[in-house]
N, C-alpha and C positions, 0 to 999 in steps of 0.2 A: 567490377563496374557493371551496372545494369544498362539496358538499352537507352533509357531516358538520359542518364548521365553521359553516356557515350555520344549521343546525339548533340547534347548541349556543348560538350567539349569540342566536337568536330565543327560545329557551327561557329563557335568562338574562334577556332583556329583558321577558319576559312576567310581570312581577311589579311591583306598585305600589311596594313599598319599594325594590327595586333601581333602579327608574326615578327615585325620589327621591334615591338616592345619586348617580346619574349627573347629575341636575339640580344637586345641591349641589356636585359636583366640576367643574361646567362652568366655562369660562373659564380653564382652567389652574390651578385651585385644588388644593391638596393638603390632606388632612385625616387625622387619626389616627382609629382605631376609636372612641376615647372621644368625640371631637368629633362624629363621625357618629352615634353612638348617642344622644348628647344632643340633636342636631338632630332625629333621627327619632323620639325617645322610645321607643327599643327597648333591650333589654338588650345588654350588651357581647357576650355569646355569640351572640345572634341576629344582630347586626350583622356579627360576624366570619364567620358562616356565609354571609350574603348576599355579603360581599366575596369570600369564597372562590369562590363560584359565578361572580361577575363576573370574577375573576382567571383562573379555569380557562377562561373563554370569551374570554380576551384582551381584555376590555373595560377593565379597570383594571390598573395595575401598582403596585408598591410599592417604597419604599426605606426602609432602616433608618437612623434618625438617633438615635444614643445608644441609649436603651431603647425608643424609640417607633418604630412603623412608620407611614409616611405613604402614603396611597393617592392616585392621580391617574389621570385618563383616558388611555387610549392615543390616539395621534394619529388613527387612522382613524375613531374613533367621534365625534370632536368635531363633525362635520357634523350629527349627529342632534340636537344641542342647538338648532339653529335651528328645529326643528319643535315644541319644547315651548311 
């Protein structure tokens, strides 16, 4: 990982709500924006913005299933969950 990627990752992790998203997705779980918004008690729009930041930092990935998009953790980040 280069310095720029490390900075982007650390900035993305420096937010309580994004850390809660990571915690919720731990253990290989997949969740839609609606499910995450309900769990975090955030608006759909706010949750989507947090997911975009995590996605741009390669922390989460997504897959489209019918009309829903499901988010999940990328493999390299799963080791961080052991520290929660």
